[in-house]
C-alpha positions in Angstrom: -8.8 -0.3 -6.3 -11.4 -3.0 -5.8 -10.8 -4.2 -9.4 -7.1 -4.4 -8.8 -7.7 -6.6 -5.7 -10.2 -8.7 -7.6 -7.7 -9.3 -10.4 -4.9 -10.1 -7.9 -7.1 -12.6 -6.1 -8.3 -14.3 -9.3 -4.7 -14.6 -10.7 -2.0 -13.9 -8.1 0.7 -14.3 -10.7 -0.4 -11.3 -12.7 2.3 -8.6 -13.2 1.6 -4.9 -13.0 1.7 -4.5 -16.8 -0.8 -7.3 -17.2 -3.1 -5.7 -14.6 -2.9 -2.3 -16.3 -3.7 -3.9 -19.6 -6.7 -5.8 -18.2 -8.1 -2.7 -16.6 -7.2 -0.4 -19.5 -5.3 2.0 -17.2 -1.7 3.0 -17.0 1.0 1.1 -15.3 1.6 4.1 -13.1 -2.1 4.0 -11.9 -1.7 0.3 -11.0 1.5 1.1 -9.1 -0.1 3.9 -7.2 -3.1 1.7 -6.3 -0.7 -1.2 -5.4 1.3 1.0 -3.1 -1.8 2.3 -1.3 -3.1 -1.3 -0.9 0.2 -2.4 0.5 0.4 0.6 2.9 -3.2 -0.2 4.1 -2.2 -3.8 4.6 -4.8 -5.0 2.2 -2.3 -6.9 0.0 1.3 -8.0 0.1 3.6 -9.2 -2.7 5.6 -12.4 -2.6 9.0 -12.6 -4.3 10.2 -9.8 -6.5 8.2 -7.0 -8.0 8.5 -8.5 -11.5 7.0 -11.9 -10.8 3.5 -11.0 -9.6 2.6 -13.5 -6.8 0.1 -11.3 -4.9 -1.6 -12.3 -1.7 -4.6 -10.6 -0.4 -4.8 -10.0 3.4 -8.5 -9.3 3.1 -11.0 -12.0 4.1 -13.0 -13.1 1.1 
């Protein structure tokens, strides 16, 4: 999940399919990781699910 956070920090506008492609994993794996990170409070998503716009709640 650290890789997902790193990608979201480097480009907050990435969509889930783009993250999945970058990491060579399934979109379902990204969604599962995203949901866990949101539940933990590590990230939050701005706007709609389709636009990306991720914001990390972790201190860099």
